[in-house]
C-alpha positions, 0 to 999 in steps of 0.5 A, spaced: 594 463 553 589 467 556 592 474 550 590 469 545 583 467 548 582 475 549 584 477 541 580 470 539 574 473 544 574 480 541 575 477 533 569 473 534 566 479 537 568 483 530 565 478 526 558 478 529 557 486 528 560 485 522 554 480 521 549 484 525 551 490 521 550 487 514 544 484 516 541 489 519 543 494 513 540 488 508 533 488 511 533 496 511 535 495 504 530 490 502 525 496 506 526 501 502 525 496 496 518 495 498 517 502 500 519 504 493 515 499 490 509 501 494 510 509 491 511 506 484 504 503 485 500 508 488 502 513 482 500 507 478 494 507 481 492 515 481 493 514 475 488 509 474 483 513 478 484 520 475 483 516 467 477 513 470 478 506 469 475 504 474 476 496 473 483 495 474 483 499 481 481 492 484 487 488 482 491 495 484 488 495 491 490 486 491 497 489 489 497 493 494 495 488 500 501 485 497 506 491 498 504 492 504 504 485 508 510 485 504 513 491 509 511 489 515 514 483 515 520 487 513 519 492 519 518 486 523 525 484 521 528 490 522 526 491 530 530 487 532 535 487 529 535 494 530 535 493 538 542 488 537 544 493 533 544 498 538 546 494 543 552 491 539 555 499 536 551 504 541 556 509 537 552 506 530 554 507 524 553 513 520 552 510 513 547 505 516 544 511 520 544 515 513 540 509 510 535 509 517 534 517 516 532 515 509 528 509 510 524 514 515 523 520 509 520 515 505 516 512 510 513 519 510 512 520 503 509 513 502 504 515 507 502 522 504 502 519 497 497 514 500 492 520 502 494 524 497 491 517 493 485 516 497 483 523 497 482 523 490 479 516 490 474 520 494 472 525 490 471 520 484 466 517 489 463 524 491 463 524 483 459 517 481 454 519 487 452 525 484 453 523 477 448 515 480 444 522 483 443 526 477 440 520 473 434 522 470 430 516 470 423 516 465 418 512 469 412 508 464 407 511 465 400 507 466 396 506 461 389 505 463 387 497 460 393 495 465 390 493 470 384 490 465 381 484 464 384 481 457 379 482 451 374 476 451 370 479 445 373 482 438 369 486 433 371 485 427 364 489 423 368 494 426 
């Protein structure tokens, strides 16, 4: 009877490990999808900045904030799962480890692309500041009659 209980306990532990592995893998894949969506958003934003159409930039910024919030939320779910996964399977799983490495590579790529996008935006902002500073807005010369009183008498013979 003790052997049967041990087998059931081992099966239960194995099922828990499998469920944990599947959940952890799904979360890593979800994070990868979100990071790829962010990369695509950054590509689009760079094109908008390069084209000079700044009207859509606010929309991209709002979308970017939503994507970043999603990435942070998934990351908060991944961290406890990673600890549980490491405790349950100290030897790890090769495919999950590869997925984590690719995810880290993608995360670093996103950070680089984001920095590039910021540099492009900063460059365009400096160009706009220069253009504004170079604008010559002519001032209307003051008329010598600007401060005088309106005429009261009119010369009709003259």
